[in-house]
Every structure is written in C-alpha cells, then in structure tokens.
BAZARO-955058 format. One record per residue: residue in three letters; x, y, z of N, C-alpha, C, O in turn. Coordinates in steps of 0.02 Angstrom, whole numbers, plus 50000, padded with zeros to 5 digits. Layout:
# BAZARO-955058
ALAXYZXYZXYZXYZ...
This chain:
# BAZARO-955058
MET510154847448068509574851548050509374856048108509404854048166GLN509174862048091508984866848142508274865648167507824864048128ARG508174866348235507504866148263507384872948295507794875348335TYR506814875948277506684882648303506424882448375506514887248412LEU506104876848394505884875948462506264869948490506214864448464SER506644871048545507054865748572506644860048599506104860948628GLU506894853948588506554848048613506594847648690506184844448721THR507094850948719507174851048792507074858148817507494860948852LYS506504860948800506364867848819506324868448895506024864248928SER506634873748922506634874748994505924876449019505534879548983ILE505784874449080505134875549111505234879149177505744878249210PHE504744883149196504774886649260504524882049315503974879249310PHE504924881249367504764876749422504754880549488505104885449496SER504344878149534504394880149604504374873849646503944869549637ILE504854873249690504894867349733505064869549803505494873949813GLY504744866549853504894868449922504364866349971503964861849958ILE504374869750029503884868350081503584875050104503884880350094SER502994874750135502684880950160502264879350221502164873650240HIS502004884650251501594884050312500954880250300500644877850347TRP500724879650237500094876350223500104868950240499604866050260LYS500674865950233500724858650242501234856550293501194851050322THR501734860750306502304858850347502274862050416502264868150421PRO502274858050470502264860850537502914864350553503434863150522ILE502894868750601503464873150615504084869250636504644871350620ASP504004863650673504584859950696504954856650638505554855250643VAL504614855550582504934852950521505154858850477505694858650447ARG504744863950474504874869650430505544872950447505904875150402GLU505704873350511506324876750530506944873050505507474876050500LYS506874866650491507444862850465507594864650392508144863450367PHE507104867550358507184869250287507374876550278507414878950221ASN507484880150333507664887150327508374887850302508844885150332PHE508474891450246509134892150216509464898650237509174904050231SER510074898150263510464904150281510734907350217510694904450164GLU510994913350224511274916850166511864912950136511944912650075SER512274910050180512844906150155512614899950117512924897850068ALA512064896850141511784891050107511514892950038511614889449989ILE511164898650036510894901049972511454902549923511404901049864ASP511984905549948512564907049906512854900549877513034900349818ALA512904895449918513174889049895512714885749844512944882749796ILE512064886349856511574883449809511624886749741511624883349690LEU511674893449740511714897049676512354895249638512354894449577LYS512894894749675513534893049642513504886049611513744884949556GLU513204881449648513174874549624512714873849564512874870349516THR512124877149568511654876649512511944879649448511804877449393LYS512354884849457512664887949399513124883049363513144882849301THR513504879149401513954874349371513584868449341513854864949297LEU512964867249364512564861649338512134863549279511764859349252GLY512174869849257511824871849196511114874149206510744874549157VAL510914875549267510244878349279510244885549255510684889449274GLU509754887349212509754893949181509614899549231509914904949227SER509154898249278508944903549323508684900449388508334895449387LEU508854903549444508614901149509508644906749560509154910149567PHE508104907749597508134911849657507804908149714507334904249704VAL508054909349774507854905549834507504910249882507774915449902VAL506894908349902506514912249951506484908150015506204902750017SER506774910850069506784907350133506544912150187506894916850205THR505934911050212505624915350262505364911150320505474905150324CYS505004914450365504714910950422504214905550399504144900450432ASN503884906750344503324902550324503454898150263503034893950247ARG504014898950230504144894950170504894894850154505274899250173ALA505084889550118505764889050091505674886150021505534880150014GLN505764890349970505604888249902506154890049853506484895249859PHE506244885649804506654887149745506174889149689505654886049679PHE506344894449653506004896249591506524895949536507004899749535ALA506424891349489506944890149440506664889649369506094887449360HIS507064891649321506904890649250507434885849223508004887749213THR507234879649212507704874449194507344868649159506734868449158HIS507724864149131507434858249100507554852049143507384846449123ASN507854853049202508014847349245507804848749317508194851349357ALA507184846949333506924848049401507254843349452507274844849511PHE507514837749428507834832949474508424836049509508544834649568ILE508794840249474509364843749504509134847949563509464848149615LEU508564851249556508304855549608508154851549672508314853749727LYS507854845749664507694841549722508334839549759508374839949820GLU508834837449720509464835249750509784840949791510014839849847LEU509804846949761510114852649794509724854849855510004856649907TYR509064854549849508624856649904508764852249966508844854850021ILE508784845749957508894841150012509604841850039509714841850099LYS510084842449993510794842850012510934848850058511314848150106HIS510624854550044510784860650081510304862250138510384867450171SER509814858050150509364859050207509604854750265510064850650258ARG509294855650323509474851650382508954846150394508954842950447ALA508524845050345508004839950351508214833650315508684833650275SER507864828250329508014821950297507634821450230507164825150217GLU507864816850189507524815750125506804813350137506354814950098LYS506704809450190506044806950206505574812750223504994812850203GLU505824817650261505424823550278505274827650215504724830250206PHE505774828250173505664831950110505114828650070504654832050047GLU505154822150060504654818650020503954819150050503464819250013LYS503914819550115503264819850149502944826650142502334827250134TYR503344831950147503054838650153503144843150092502804848350087HIS503574841450046503714846249992503154846349940502744841749935PHE503144851649902502704852149844503124854349785503644857449793GLN502894852649726503234854749664502714857049614502224853549601LEU502834862849586502394865649534502814866849472503414868549477SER502514866149414502894867349352502454870949301501844870549304GLY502794874349255502434877649200501944882849224502104887049267ASP501344882649196500824887649211500664887849285500544893249313ASP500654882049318500494881849390501014885449432500834888949479ALA501644884649414502174887949451502154895549440502264899449487VAL502004897549379501944904749364501364907749403501444913049433LEU500784904549402500204907049439500364907449514500174912249547HIS500714902549540500894902549611501314908649629501194911749681LEU501794910349586502214916249600501804922549600501904926949642PHE501334923149553500884928949551500484929349616500464934649648GLU500174923849636499744923849696500154925149759499914928349805LEU500764922549761501194923549818501364930949827501314933649882CYS501554934249773501744941249776501144945949787501234951649808CYS500564943549773499954947649783499604946149849499044948449860GLY499924942249892499674941249959499154935749967498884934950022LEU499014931949914498494926749919498744920349950498344916049968ASP499404919549956499684913449984500034914650050500384910250075SER499934920550079500274922350141499934919050201499344917150198LEU500314918450255500034915850318499454920250339498924917750358MET499554926850336499024931650348498814934350280499194937950248LEU498224932750258497984934750192498114942150179497934946450220GLY498424943650123498544950550104499184953450133499354959250118ASP499544949550174500174951950201500684952250144500884947150117LEU500894958250127501324959250069502064959850086502464961950045GLN502244957950148502944957950167503354953250123503944954350111ILE503024947950098503354943050056503634946249992504114943749963VAL503324951749970503544954949908504264957449914504674956249870SER504404960849969505094963349978505584957649985506154958049964GLN505354952150016505794946350024505944943049957506504940949944ILE505434942649914505544939749847505984944449805506424942049769LYS505864950949809506274955749772507014955149792507454955449750ASP507124954449858507814953649882508124947149855508704946949836ALA507724941749854507964935349829508144935749755508644932949733VAL507724939149717507834939949645508454944249632508864942649589LYS508524949649671509104954049663509754950249680510264950949646TYR509724946149732510314942349752510514937449697511104936649681ALA510014934049669510154929349614510424932949553510884930449520SER510154938749539510394942749482511124944749491511524944449444ASN511304946749553511994948649567512474942749560513064943549546LYS512204936749569512604930649561512554927849490512794922349476GLU512254931749445512164929849374511774923349367511934919049326MET511244922849408510814916949405510084918749390509624915549413LEU509994924049351509324926149331509324927049255509684931349229ASP508924923149220508904923649147508354928449124507974931149165GLY508314929449058507834934149031507104932249045506684936549056TYR506964925749044506284923349057506064925349127505524928249135THR506474923949177506294925449246506264932949259505824935349295HIS506734936549229506734943849236506074946849209505774951149240ARG505864944449150505244947049120504644944849161504164948649169LEU504654938749186504104936249228504024940749289503464942549307MET504564942549321504534946749381504254953649365503934956749407GLN504384956149305504104962649286503344962249283503004966849307PHE503074956949255502344956049252502064954849323501524957449340VAL502414951049363502194949549431502164955949472501674957049509MET502674960149467502684966349506502144971249484501884974949525GLN501984971249420501434975549396500774973049424500344977149443ALA500684966549426500074963649456500034965549530499504967449554TYR500594965049565500614966849636500404974149646500014975649691LYS500674978549605500504985649611499754986849599499444990849634ASP499484983449548498774984449532498324981449587497804984349604VAL498514975649614498114972649668498134977149729497624978249762ARG498714979749744498784984249803498384990649793498094993249841THR498364993249731498024999549717497264998749708496875002849732ASP497064993449673496364992749652495934988149695495344987449682THR496234985149746495834980949792495984983049864496444987049877ALA495604980249910495714981749981496004975650017495914974750077ILE496354971449979496594965150007497154966150058497294961650097ASN497484971950057498004973150107497834978950152498274981650186GLU497204980950154496994986450198496884983850268496664978250279GLY497054988050317496994986050386497584981750406497894978650362PRO497734981350470498304977350493498154969950491497654967750519ALA498574966050458498494958750456499154955550439499234952550386SER499634956250485500294953350476500444948750535500014947850578VAL501034945850536501224941750593501214945950657500984943650709ALA501474952050652501474956550710500764958050732500614958050792HIS500324959250684499614960550700499304954450733498934955050781GLY499454948450706499184942350735499404941350807499014939050848ALA500034943050821500294942350889499924946950937499724944950992VAL499844953250917499484958050959498754956050968498474956551022LEU498454953750914497754951550917497674945650965497194945351003PHE498154940950964498124935251009498174937651082497804935251125ILE498614942351095498704944951163498064948451186497854947551243LYS497764952351143497144955851160496574950951175496174952051221GLN496554945451137496034940451148496154936551212495684933951242ARG496794935951234496964932151293496844936151358496644933351409TYR496974942751354496914946951414496384952451402496354955551350LYS495974953451453495474958851449495814965651449495584970251416SER496354966051486496724972351491497464970951499497664965851527LEU497874975551473498604975051479498884980051529499494980851535LYS498444983551565498664989051608499134986851663499554990651685ASP499064980551685499494978051738500004973051712500294969251751LYS500124973051647500564968151616501234971151595501264976351563LYS501774967751615502444969551591502594965351530502504959251531ILE502834968551477502974965251413503714965951397503984971451399VAL504034960351382504734960551358504724958351285504464953051268LEU505024962351243505064960851171505804959751154506204964451155PHE505974953551137506664951651122506734950951047506474946251017GLY507094955651017507174955850944506834961850915506214962450919THR507214966450886506924972650861507024973450786507154978950762GLY506944967850750506934968250677506264970950654505904974150692GLU506104969650591505484972350563504864969850600504424973850617ILE504834963250614504254960550650504234963150721503694965050746GLY504804963250755504824965650824504634972850831504254974750875GLU504894977050786504734984150789503994985450776503684989450810THR503714981950726503004982750711502574980450768502074983550784THR502774974950801502404972450858502404977550915501894978750947ALA502984980550927503044985550980502584991550966502234993951011LYS502584993850904502164999550886501424997850894501035002050918ASN501224991750875500524989750882500324989150955499764990950974LEU500784986650997500624985951068500564992651103500184993351151LEU500924997651079500895004251109500205007451104500045012051141LYS499795004851058499115007551050498655005251108498105007751115HIS498905000551147498514997851203498884999151268499484997951273ALA498525001551319498825003251383499154997051414498864991651413HIS499754997951441500114992451472500534995151530500645001251535LYS500764990651572501154992751630501844995051610502065000551629GLU502194991051571502874992451550503064988151490502844982451485MET503464990951444503734987051389504484988051385504734993751384VAL504844982551382505574982751380505824979651315505584974351295LEU506294982851283506584980351221507274977451234507684980451269ILE507404971651206508064968451210508264966351139507854963651102ASN508884967551122509124965551056509854963651061510224966351103ARG510074959051018510774957051019511234962951005511784963351032THR510994967550962511354973850951510974979250988510454981550965ARG511234981351045510874985951089510704992651055510174995351066SER511164995151013511055001650981510415001650939510065006750935LYS510264996050907509664995650866509044996150910508554999450893ALA509054992650968508494992951014508425000051042507865002451052GLU508985003251056508965010051083508655014951034508275019351054ALA508815014250970508535018850920507765018350918507415023350914ILE507515012150922506785011150921506485013450987505955016750988ALA506815011751043506565013651109506515021151117506035023751145ASN507015024751092507005032051097506435035151058506135040051080SER506275032251000505735035050960505045033250989504555036750976LEU505005027851028504365025551054504285026851129503755025751157GLY504825029251162504785030651233504795024351276504425023951325LEU505205019451257505225013051293505905012151327506375015851314ARG505955007051369506575005551404506944999951368506644995551339VAL507615000251371508044995151341508424991551396508664994651444ALA508474984851389508874980851435509404977151396509314975651337ASN509954975551429510484971651397510284964451389509884961851429ILE510534961051339510374954051327510594949751387510304944551401GLU511124951951421511364948251480510864948551538510894944551584ASP510404953451536509934954451590509254951151576508764952451611LEU509214946951524508584943851506508294939851564507694940451579GLU508704935851597508454931751653508164936151708507644934551736LYS508504941551724508274946251776507614949551756507164950151797GLU507554951551693506944954851670506344950151671505774952351683LEU506464943751660505914938951655505604937251723505064934351726THR505944938951778505684937051844505004940151859504614937351898ASN504864945851830504214949051841503864950951776503494955851773THR503984946951724503684948251659503054944151649503014938351672ASP502554947051617501924943551602501904940851531501624935551518ILE502204944551485502184942651414502884943451384503184948751387LEU503144938051355503784938251320503664936951246503374931751228ILE503884941551204503824940751131504524940251102504944944651114VAL504654934851066505324933751039505304933750963504934929850932ALA505694938250933505734938650860506444940350840506574945350806THR506914936250863507624937750852507874935850782508384938350759GLY507504931250749507704929350681508354925550678508684925350625ALA508554922350733509174918450734509054911450706508484909150703MET509594908150687509544901350661509484896150717509304890450705GLU509644898250779509604893850837509234897350893509154903450891PRO509014893650945508654896851001509074902251034509684901651040THR508734907451057509064912851094508774913451164509054916951206VAL508224909951177507914909851244507904902551268507644898151234TYR508204901451328508284894651353507934893851421507744898751453THR507864887651442507544886151506507904889751563507584891851612LYS508564890451558508954893651611508744900851625508854903451679HIS508444904051575508224910951584507614911551629507424917151648PHE507294905951646506664906051684506764903651756506274901751790LYS507384903651780507524901151848507124904751901506864901651948GLY507084911251896506754915151949506034916751936505724920751972VAL505744913751884505054915351865504554911351907504594905251910GLU504104914851939503594911651980502884913151955502424909251968ASN502804918651920502144920551895502004917151828502454914651794ASN501364917151810501164914551744501444919051689501474925151697MET501624916051633501914920051578501684917351511501664911251500LEU501514921951466501344920251397501944921551353502224927051354LEU502164916551315502734917151270502484916651198502114912051180LEU502694921351156502544921051085503194920851046503604925451050ASP503294915451009503894914650968503704916250895503354912450862LEU503944921950871503774924250803504334922850754504404926450704SER504724917750767505314916350725505284909250697505014904650728VAL505564908450637505684901950607506384902150576506494906150530PRO506854897950600506774892950652506564896050719506684901950731ARG506254891950762506014894450826506594896850869507124893650871ASN506504902450902507034905450943506944904151017507374906051057ILE506394900851036506294898751105506414891251108506124887351070GLU506844889251154507044882251160506434877651169506034878851214PRO506374872451128505824867751137505844864651207506374862951232GLY505254863951238505214861051305505054866151358504834864351413ILE505164872651342505024877851391504284877951410504104879851465GLU503864875951362503134876051375502944871151430502384871551456LYS503394866651450503254861851503503344864851573503144861851622LEU503654870751576503744874051640503074876251669502624878051631ASN503014876051734502384878051766502214885351752502634889751758GLY501604886451732501364893251721501564896351655501404902151641VAL501914892551612502144895251548501704892651491501584886651486GLU501474897151449501104895351389501484897851329501644903751324LEU501654893351283502054895151224501624894851161501304889851146ILE501624900351124501254900851061501764901951005502194906351009ASP501714897850951502174898650895501804901250834501204902750837MET502154901850778501874904850718501274901050691500794904050669ASP501294894450694500744890550668500104891750706499564891850677GLN500144892650772499554893950812499254900750798498644901750804LEU499674905550779499424912150762499014912050697498614916450684ASN499124906850657498764906250594498014905250604497614906450559ASN497824903250665497114902050679496744908250700496134908150710ILE497104913850706496794920050727496324922550672496524922850613GLN495724924350690495234926950642494994933750667494884934650727ASP494914938450624494634944950644494284948250585494274945550530GLU494004954150596493624957650544494054959750486493824959850429THR494694961350499495144963450445495224957850394495164958950334LEU495344951750418495444946150373494794944450336494814942450278ALA494224945150371493584943750339493474948650281493224946750228MET493654954950292493574960050240494044958650181493864959550123ARG494644956450197495134954950144494904949150100495014949250040ARG494594944250131494364938450092493874940450037493844937349984LYS493484945550050493004947950000493334950649938493024951149885ASN493974952349944494344955249888494724950049846495044951749796ILE494684943849867495054938549831494844938049758495274937749714PRO494184937849742493984937249671494264942849627494484941549571LYS494244948949652494494954549612495254954049603495514955549550ALA495594951849656496324951049651496494945649600496964946349562ARG496114940249600496244934849551496124937249479496484935249434THR495634941449470495504944149403496104948149378496304947549321ILE496374952349422496964956349404497564951849390497934952949342ILE497654946849432498204942149423498154938549356498644937949319ASN497554936249339497454932549276497604936949216497864934649166LEU497434943449221497564948149167498314948549153498534947849096HIS498704949649205499434950449196499764943749181500254943449144LYS499494938349209499764931749194499684930149120500144927549088ASN499094931549092498964930249021499394934648977499614932448923GLU499524940748998499964945148960500674942248959501024942648908PHE500884939449015501544936249017501564930248971502044929248934PHE501044926248972501024920348928501034922348855501324918748814ASP500724927948838500744930448769501464932348750501694931048695TRP501814935348799502514937048786502934930748775503344930448729VAL502814925648817503174919348809503014916248741503464913648707LEU502384916448722502164913648658502544916848600502804913348557MET502574923448600502924926948546503674925648548503994925148496ARG503944925148608504664923648614504814916748586505314915848551ASP504394911848602504504905048578504414904548502504774900948468LEU503914908248477503744907648406504144912248361504134911448300SER504474916948391504824922048351505294918948298505294921248241PRO505694913948315506154911148265505794908048205505984909148148VAL505264903948219504914900648164504504905648123504444904948062ILE504224910748156503854915848120504324919848075504154921348017GLN504904921648101505384925248061505614921048002505684923547946ALA505724914548014505934910147960505394909547907505544909247847LEU504764909347928504204908947880504174915147837504104914747776HIS504224921047869504214927347831504784927547781504694929447723GLU505374925647804505954925747759505864920947701506054922547644LYS505584915047714505494910047661504984912447609505094911647549LEU504444915347632503924917847586504194923547543504054923847483HIS504574927947574504854933447535505404931047488505524934147436ARG505744925647506506234922747460505884919947399506134920647343TYR505304916647408504914914347351504744920247306504794919847245ARG504544925747338504334931647300504914934547260504844935847200THR505484935647293506054938747258506334934147204506544936447151ASP506334927547218506584922747168506154922947106506414922647050GLU505494923347115505034923347058505114929747016505114929546955ILE505184935347051505274941647015505944941546977505994943946921GLU506454938747009507104938446977507074934446912507414936046864GLN506674929146912506614924946852506244928546796506334927046737GLN505824933446814505424936946764505704943846746505404947446707LYS506274945746774506544952446764506674954046690506574959646668PHE506904949046653507074950446583506454952246542506514955246488ARG505864950546566505244952146530504964958946550504514961546516LEU505214961846606504894967746635505344973846631505964973446632SER504994979546625505364985846627505504987546701505244984346746ASP505934992646711506094994646779505474996846817505404995346877GLU505015000346783504395002646815503954996746834503654996546887GLU503924991846788503514985846801503804981846859503434979046899ILE504464981446864504794977846920504624981346986504494978147037LYS504634988046984504474991947044503764990547068503644989447127LYS503294990547020502594989147036502504981847060502124980547106ALA502864977247028502814970247047503074969147118502784965247157ASN503614972547134503884971947202503394974447255503294971347307LYS503084980047240502604983047286501994978547295501764977347351LEU501744976047239501144971847241501284965147276500904963047320THR501824961847257501964955247286502164955747359502014951247399THR502494961147378502664962147448502034962647491501994959747545SER501544966347465500904967147501500544960447507500294958747561VAL500534956647453500184950147454500534945347502500214942047542VAL501194944947497501574940347540501504942147614501434937747656ASN501514948747629501434950947699500754948847727500704946747785LYS500234949347685499564947347708499534939747721499244937547770ILE499844935947676499854928647686500264926847748500054922747788ALA500834930147755501274928747812500944930647878500984926947927ASN500614936347879500284938647941499704934047959499594932548018GLN499334931847909498774927247922499044920547948498754917447993ALA499594918347918499904912047942500164912848013500124908148053THR500434918648028500684920048095500134919648147500224916448200GLU499564922748133498994922548179498744915448189498544913448243TYR498764911548135498554904548139499024900648185498794896748227ILE499674901548176500174898048217500084899948290500084895548334LYS499994906448304499924908648373499304905648406499334903548464SER498754905548371498134902948399498164895448412497914893048463LYS498474891748367498524884548374499064882448424499004877348458TYR499594886448428500164884748471499964884948545500274881548586ARG499454888848562499214889148631499004882248656499024880748715HIS498794878048609498524871448627498984865648607498954860348637SER499394866748556499834861348533500414864048494500334868448452GLU501014861348508501614863448472501664859948404502124861448365GLU501204855448388501224851848324501154856648265501404855148210VAL500824862348276500734867048221501404869548196501484870948136VAL501894870248240502564872448220502884867248175503174868848123LYS502834861048195503104855648154502774855448085503104854348034MET502124856648085501754856548021502004862147975502104861047916MET502094868148003502324873847962503034872747938503214874547882GLU503454869847981504144868447962504174863647902504564864447856GLU503744858547905503734853547852503424856447788503664855147733MET502884860347796502534863147738502984867847698502994867647637PHE503374872047734503784877047700504524875347702504954879347683LYS504674869247726505374866847728505824871947764506354873847740LEU505594874047824505954879147862506584876547895507014880447914LYS506634869947903507214867147938507814866547892508374865247915GLN507714867447828508264866647780508714872847779509204873047742
C-alpha cells in the first residue's frame, strides 16, 4: 500500500561544537581540513545521507544534514575529528527540525557569531554549501532552505544596523590593542599571516599611528601585494626570529592546522611583548605565554571585548529576529506544501473521479448539452470541496500529521 508521507521522513539536523561552549584548546581538535571534509562527504553519500554540508571555522565545526539517521552523523563527526569521544559528548550540541532550521537562519544573519553581526560566516557557509553541491551532497530541501536563508540575510543586512560599524575578529584584535596601550607611536608590530583576517587587521591598525608594521606570510608574494598597497615592509618567514628581537606586538593569523610560531623564535627577545593568536587551531605554540614578559591572547579572550559598536548592534537584534521569523515561516509553508502535495493531489483526483464516474453513469439520460453543463457545474462544486478540504488539511497538519491519515482513510486514498 502506498503512503503519501513517509514513516521515516528525513529531518534537518545540525550537530557540532562552537565558541559558546567549547574552549579553544578543545575547539581546535574539531577543526576539519578540506581533505577531511571531502572524506566525510564521500562516506555519508555511501551511507545514504540525503544532504550534508560541513562548516569548519575558527569558532565552530558543524554538520548541517537532511537525513533520517542522526546517529550516522555523530559517528562520522567523531571519526574524522582529532578529539576523543568523551570530549565530543561533553561539548557538542545537536539541534533537529525547526530548531536546526532557526539556528541556520540566525547563524547566517550574524546573531550567533563570536562578534555579534559579523557576517563573515555567510561566505563560509556559502562555500561549504557550494562544495557539498559539487560533491552531489545537497538535496532539494537544503537547496531551498538556503534560498530562504540568504534572502533573510540580505534583508537583515539591508533593513537593520546589526552589521554597521567594525565588529569582527580583526576589529576585536585592534580594539584590544588600543585598550592595552595608550599610544602605538613607539610600538613595532609584526603581523604573521596575510589572509582575510590578517589583511583586515593590518588595515585597521593603519588608522592608528605606530612606529613600524612588518608583514610576514608563508607565501611572500601575497604579503608583498598587500604591503605595496598599504606602504608596509615585508620580511621573509625565515627572518621571524630576527624581527621579534625588537617587536612589541605580534599578531598571528596564519590559518595553519599546526603552530607556526614556536618558543625558539623568541631566543633573542628581551622586551615585553603582546601576542595575539587569531587562528583556530592555534598557530602559536602552547606554553609561549610562560616566557618572561610575554602575554598571549587567544580568540576566546577577544570575545570579552565590549565597545559602542556591539552595544548598538544589540539594539537591532529584535528587528533582525522579526525578519528571520518571516522568512523562516515562509520556508516552513514551502515544506508544508511539499509534504502535503502528494495527498492533496490524490484527494483532488479521487473527488474528480467520483464526479466523472457519476456523470458517466447518467450519460444515457442526458443530451450532449446537458452533459456539458453537468461537467461545468460538478467541476465547480468538486473544486470548492477539494479546496476547502485542502485548507483544512494544511491548517491541521501544522500541529499533527494525523489529519493526513484521517483523509486517507476517509477517501480511501491509499488504495
């Protein structure tokens, strides 16, 4: 017998860890490399997961999946991370159904970012979705969900001030430095790593007078391109130890999977130095903070930075939530119609079959003109009944799927 709504209907899940609950020394163990993500997608495909994309950033490592088996997700998550099952059980969270959908909306609209309103996560999620799509691991449900999510993101960005003013990791780093020092005029700054965060940090620091700023990158040409546009000096990665001998502030944002700055680089350092590690996994070797005169600040400590920009952004949270709820409900209406479409179509077909069968039985009594009029009249009546029944099913289905079973039994739709 046919069932129009599957008994094992897939559900949208989100499972992972984030900066809200997981400290950085644990969080870095859950950071997934591109090769790990590729392996995860290949394996989930063979296990029958309909849709999955993986978001792995400095502040979170999450699976977003549309499946009927969340247990598979847990197994794969633990298998491909560098953390233990005990750590996973202690720090992970899992959301399903409406809660997982709402979380994705809030994440893309900046409400769940380390820095409120930081919309860098949007490009990271878009890249993750595109990667999954290229690997044929994105189904129609997730594709449509992302369309609604991106429209919400655009409306929040346009109609609220939640992302106005600087409030990113780079902004937090510069703000911390400004709060630590009255002036930077006599400070030498070395910035190791010229990716998006490093480049933004350099540009923000240029707004404040400083003694000197030096850029270092594993790929020198990339550092040179930025240095030429900003009027800064570039040093080779081999000269890091030499540069640090008279440095006051070291900012590291190399984005590597392992440390790139080690204790050995501080052999000739005698002055006090502030170190900011803007990477997850951490790129400054643990233990360096024990050196005399060295203060190490990581991403979690930057989360405590408060300023007027963030205070202003918080005032926009209610309006952003209103916009999110609007698009979220529109998505749920789409899901509702998608789920109900088979049973509604079957109901319409069954009612019209009753109509045509009855007219067929009476044809010998009617003229061609009378048959034409009867078809027109009965079609109108049946459509009104069917439409009213459809609205009833939609309204009741929001609260209980039993209405579908009732309609199937009443009109024998399963036969």
